[in-house]
C-alpha angles and dihedrals in degrees: 000000000000117000116238117292117229097193096206093157095042088058093062120095113291095247086077092067148355122245111246135168118210114258110243119245126215106239115012117191125177107234098171133018125182101216097173086055095045089051090050092051090054102255117165100234096166090103097028108176110191092201094053091042088054091054091050098045093045090051096241089119119037107217116241112272096021119120105194120215143160116237125233119232142143130210155187105248110195089338096312119109122233108188093201123044115123131156100325093172106009132086124197109220092189141266132296134193112237125214092271090056095253122137116240133184121228112204134173116219116202095026098140141276115327130188087263094056097102097211093317122123097243093228133116128222119237093245099060090044093054090044092056091045094053099040099042091050090046090051091051091054090046089059099254120139108246152144111269134223119235103174145353123207126189111222103209087231134103124243121197121228118131088334133359109282137179111273126232143174124225124208106212127193121204139171081236138325090233106134136178081255093059092061088042092058092062094033090059089053092049089242097153094170093053091053087047089053091051094047089052092050091049093050094046092043104039110011109035088157089078090065088069125118101262093061094038086063095045125086115282092248091058089058092056092043085051087054089052090052094047094051088045092055092054094048090049091054092043096051091043086057091049090052092048091057096041088244118161113196095197102208110048093171118153092254087058091054111101119213088209091059095247128140104251136184112021102208120136092358124146144164119247115238109184107037113255119144091208092059115140128179109169117103092213097050094083094159097045095243091149098040117149094260094047094056096095096049093044087056087054091049091051093049090053088058087049091053091048090061088059102045094102088058095044096061137340090231104076094203091052090045095052089049094052092045093048089055090059095044090049089061090061091085094057090042094053093041088059095046093047097049091046085056095048094043089058091046089056092048096251120143096172126062125236131174094241094056094093093058090045091054092047093049090055091048090052089051090053092051099047088044094048086226126168111263098217101042094042091061093043088050093061087077089072096042098056092109106015141006114288116217092209089056098045089049090064089067123082086196116021101180098103091044093050087052089049102046098073092051091052094049091050086054094049088054089067092055093083090221131118114258091242088056092049090047088054093051091055095050091047092057104034117064129223095202128045130160095284104206095230092051091049091050092048091052090048096050093047090049088051087060091048097263110121096168096098089049091052091046092050091047092054094048091052092051089071108037099156097050127083107243109198113224091024102089092123088067092057097048127090119253116280112244094259092051103041115130115219101163129047129186137222102226097206 
């Protein structure tokens, strides 16, 4: 059933990982399987056996050709450096080449206590597994670079967090699991050759354009600075897309910052409803470090930590290396600004660029905040307001004074687009989703699944697969949470 494994990471020197076989579970049961993703990865589904699949995706049976391992990495967690983290409950089976020729990691999360577990049980509760499945697949359909979810298996065992909960294992697919923290692990040990090995792997796997003749003729340090800039460009684009959806990651530690530019590790993540830039959901983010408005600048901070790991490769003179790397990191602000403004222009239905567009975007966001309007539905509602006021849009605002003042300015700007109103309205609906993983709907699905009822999970998964399409009879999935169902805190589940 599994495609052939290539085992690129397993062929690195053993200081990059620790060999680890998944710990078997008692009663594995497949509760979610992503057939389209499996087909894209090259799985042979002609004789699909659900019982055998449950054994594989629980870790009870290691697929032929896999060499399971736990990857080593470090990380800054809420600004504090931990030199040794590593996969405490995850195991990389290996890499496969998908039908488009792209290398993809296949990893089991919740596969048991590894040597990196630091006293934890190495398991995952069902709720966080299903949350990652729902949200990561929703993000993929919404056009956000992300790890993907291939399967979820209930283990038939209990795990203990705040209360005993059903256990589960998630099969995660990623462009790679190289993180800023992976580089930090070896930099903290002054293992320059290991950092060089990781950099070369990152370039070969994610940025082959850096192997071109121009950089080949440049000094070696320029190549590694180009890697920093390439990673930086992807992070700027990624976070701009988060901001355009009102998505809050919740734990932007350096070990959760992917070199490939994917969203990784859906712990206490959530989507903002009423627009407020200071919004925080994570129960462990007591200081608001990873609040919505801070995400772009935390990404830059993480990138600076990445650049630090490469300094010995950039220049033998540390002072000169720092100066060269700093110039690259400074460019993040303009890169992010361009990406964010492009996202927001699209959301307002603007295909052309004008200097005043940023002010127009900010004025709409201010109207959202003063009116306590739902972020997702307000942008979606602009599609009905291209030519005249839309009652449904106005009704989203507790105070619509600022919105009413803004709408004529926006329409004057649209008049310079040289596009018919119907075309602009369709642009808006094509970029602004009607359905997102509403926090209360996700929590309802997880609570039902914990009691053995997966129908709400399946229904929500189906709704989120078509986020831009009106789905009759499913209005409740588009609406913000009623006051008595609003979710203000989310939990990591590790």
